[in-house]
C-alpha positions in Angstrom: 38.2 62.3 -49.6 40.2 65.4 -48.6 38.5 65.4 -45.2 40.4 62.3 -44.3 43.8 63.2 -45.7 46.8 62.2 -43.6 48.2 64.7 -41.1 51.3 64.5 -38.8 50.6 62.7 -35.5 52.6 61.1 -32.8 52.8 57.3 -33.5 51.9 54.7 -30.9 55.2 53.2 -29.7 54.1 50.8 -26.9 54.5 47.1 -27.6 51.8 44.7 -26.5 53.5 42.1 -24.3 52.2 39.2 -22.3 53.6 36.8 -19.6 52.5 33.8 -17.7 53.4 32.5 -14.3 52.4 29.5 -12.1 52.3 28.6 -8.4 55.3 26.4 -7.2 53.1 23.3 -7.8 50.4 22.9 -10.4 49.3 19.2 -10.5 45.9 19.7 -8.9 45.2 22.8 -11.0 46.1 20.9 -14.2 43.9 17.9 -13.3 41.0 20.3 -12.7 41.6 22.1 -15.9 41.8 18.7 -17.7 38.3 18.0 -16.3 37.0 21.1 -17.9 38.9 20.8 -21.1 36.3 19.1 -23.3 33.7 21.7 -22.5 36.1 24.6 -22.9 37.1 23.4 -26.3 33.5 23.8 -27.6 34.6 27.5 -27.9 33.1 30.9 -27.6 30.6 32.0 -30.2 31.6 34.8 -32.6 28.9 37.3 -31.8 30.2 40.6 -33.0 31.2 42.1 -36.4 34.6 43.7 -36.9 33.9 46.6 -39.3 37.6 46.8 -40.2 38.1 43.3 -41.4 34.5 42.4 -42.3 34.8 39.4 -40.0 33.3 38.3 -36.7 34.8 37.6 -33.3 33.8 36.5 -29.8 33.3 39.3 -27.3 34.4 39.2 -23.7 30.8 38.3 -22.7 30.8 35.4 -25.1 34.1 34.1 -23.8 33.0 34.4 -20.2 29.7 32.6 -21.1 31.8 29.8 -22.6 34.1 29.3 -19.6 32.0 30.0 -16.5 30.2 26.7 -16.1 33.2 24.4 -17.0 35.5 26.3 -14.6 33.0 26.3 -11.8 32.3 22.5 -12.2 36.1 21.9 -12.1 36.5 24.0 -9.0 38.6 26.7 -10.6 38.1 30.3 -9.6 38.5 33.0 -12.2 39.8 36.5 -11.3 40.6 39.4 -13.6 41.8 42.9 -12.8 43.8 45.9 -14.1 47.0 47.4 -12.8 48.1 51.0 -12.9 48.3 53.0 -16.1 51.8 53.9 -17.1 53.2 56.5 -19.5 52.7 60.1 -20.5 51.7 60.8 -24.1 51.1 57.1 -24.8 49.7 55.3 -21.8 49.6 51.5 -21.3 47.5 49.4 -19.0 48.4 46.0 -17.6 45.6 43.4 -17.4 45.7 40.2 -15.2 43.8 37.0 -15.5 44.2 34.4 -12.7 42.9 30.9 -12.6 43.1 29.4 -9.1 42.2 25.9 -7.9 39.8 26.4 -5.0 40.9 23.3 -3.0 44.7 23.5 -3.5 45.2 27.3 -4.1 47.4 26.4 -7.0 47.2 29.0 -9.8 48.3 30.2 -13.2 48.3 33.9 -14.1 48.5 35.6 -17.5 49.2 39.3 -17.8 49.2 41.6 -20.8 50.5 45.1 -21.3 48.5 47.0 -24.0 48.4 50.6 -25.2 45.4 52.8 -24.3 44.3 54.1 -27.7 42.3 57.0 -26.2 43.0 58.3 -22.7 39.4 58.7 -21.7 36.8 56.5 -20.0 35.9 54.8 -23.3 39.5 54.2 -24.3 40.4 52.8 -20.9 37.3 50.6 -20.8 38.1 49.3 -24.3 41.7 48.4 -23.3 40.4 46.6 -20.2 37.8 44.6 -22.2 40.4 43.7 -24.8 43.0 42.7 -22.3 40.5 40.6 -20.2 39.3 38.7 -23.3 42.7 38.1 -24.8 44.4 36.9 -21.5 41.4 34.6 -20.8 41.6 33.1 -24.2 45.3 32.7 -23.9 45.1 31.1 -20.4 42.5 28.5 -21.5 43.1 28.2 -25.2 39.5 29.0 -26.1 38.7 28.8 -29.8 36.2 31.0 -31.5 33.3 29.3 -33.3 30.6 30.5 -35.7 27.1 31.2 -34.4 25.4 28.4 -36.4 21.9 29.6 -35.3 22.5 33.1 -36.7 24.1 31.6 -39.9 21.2 29.3 -40.5 18.7 32.1 -40.2 20.7 34.4 -42.5 21.0 37.0 -39.8 24.0 38.7 -38.2 24.6 38.4 -34.5 24.9 42.2 -34.1 23.0 45.1 -35.6 24.2 46.3 -39.0 26.3 49.5 -39.1 24.4 52.8 -39.0 24.0 54.8 -42.2 25.2 58.4 -41.9 25.5 60.9 -44.8 28.8 62.5 -45.6 27.4 66.0 -45.1 26.1 65.1 -41.6 29.4 63.4 -40.8 31.3 66.6 -41.8 29.1 68.6 -39.5 29.8 66.2 -36.7 33.6 66.5 -37.1 34.0 62.9 -38.2 36.6 63.8 -40.8 39.0 64.6 -38.0 38.1 61.4 -36.2 38.7 59.4 -39.4 42.2 60.9 -39.6 42.9 59.8 -36.1 41.7 56.3 -36.7 43.8 56.0 -39.9 46.9 57.2 -38.1 46.3 54.8 -35.2 46.1 52.0 -37.8 49.3 53.1 -39.6 51.2 53.4 -36.3 50.4 49.8 -35.1 53.7 47.9 -34.7 52.3 44.4 -34.3 49.2 42.4 -35.2 47.7 42.3 -31.7 48.0 46.1 -31.4 46.2 46.5 -34.7 43.4 44.2 -33.6 43.1 46.2 -30.3 42.9 49.4 -32.3 40.2 47.9 -34.4 38.1 46.9 -31.4 38.7 50.2 -29.6 37.5 52.2 -32.6 34.8 49.8 -33.7 31.7 51.8 -32.7 33.2 55.0 -34.2 33.8 53.4 -37.5 30.3 51.9 -37.7 28.8 55.4 -37.3 30.6 56.8 -40.4 29.5 57.1 -44.0 30.0 54.0 -46.2 32.8 55.6 -48.2 34.8 56.6 -45.1 34.2 53.2 -43.5 35.5 51.5 -46.7 38.6 53.7 -46.7 39.4 52.9 -43.1 38.9 49.2 -43.8 41.3 49.4 -46.7 43.9 51.0 -44.4 43.4 48.3 -41.9 43.7 45.4 -44.4 46.8 47.0 -45.9 48.4 47.3 -42.5 47.5 43.8 -41.5 49.1 42.4 -44.6 52.2 44.5 -44.0 52.5 43.1 -40.4 51.9 39.5 -41.5 54.6 39.9 -44.2 57.0 41.1 -41.6 56.6 37.9 -39.7 57.0 35.6 -42.7 
């Protein structure tokens, strides 16, 4: 496994933070949210596999699908957007989710500052997707539920990881990429940052040989246990 041996890199130092704010009054908004609550609590279907933790989670699309009809029926307008990127070597992006009662204009707004794992279109898009999903779940308390249909049929909700040989991976430069992913994992300073790294790097890990994918999974599991122990 020499091709994925550790090298010195600059650790990620940005902390994922989140905040919530409300309009001066919120009674009408809360009554509308209460109207939608029973439907919202049915949850978002876990429709994607996390190659790091060998688990499944609900994508942004699944969460939006779970909330769109209940919010519309209750007269609540959903808005999501991104602020400016901040930072030099390690950039961060602020994501906003706003729930506004159409009749009273009362609102609640959740924001989240997260690191951009890779400063390219894919990395920025991943940060936006993660931030939108996380703030929406936080604002509405959406649980994630298993896809009973897929479980009953014995099939996964997403396609299985691709099979790539180690020799082809070396030619493609994936050893260097594996190094980068491992160091991103090791530099995570809280659980949410680690989860974000996992989602941002998901497709890259799926395209690696089984032995490399297992090594990265082990690093992810070890780091997750370390972060959980720090909170105990």
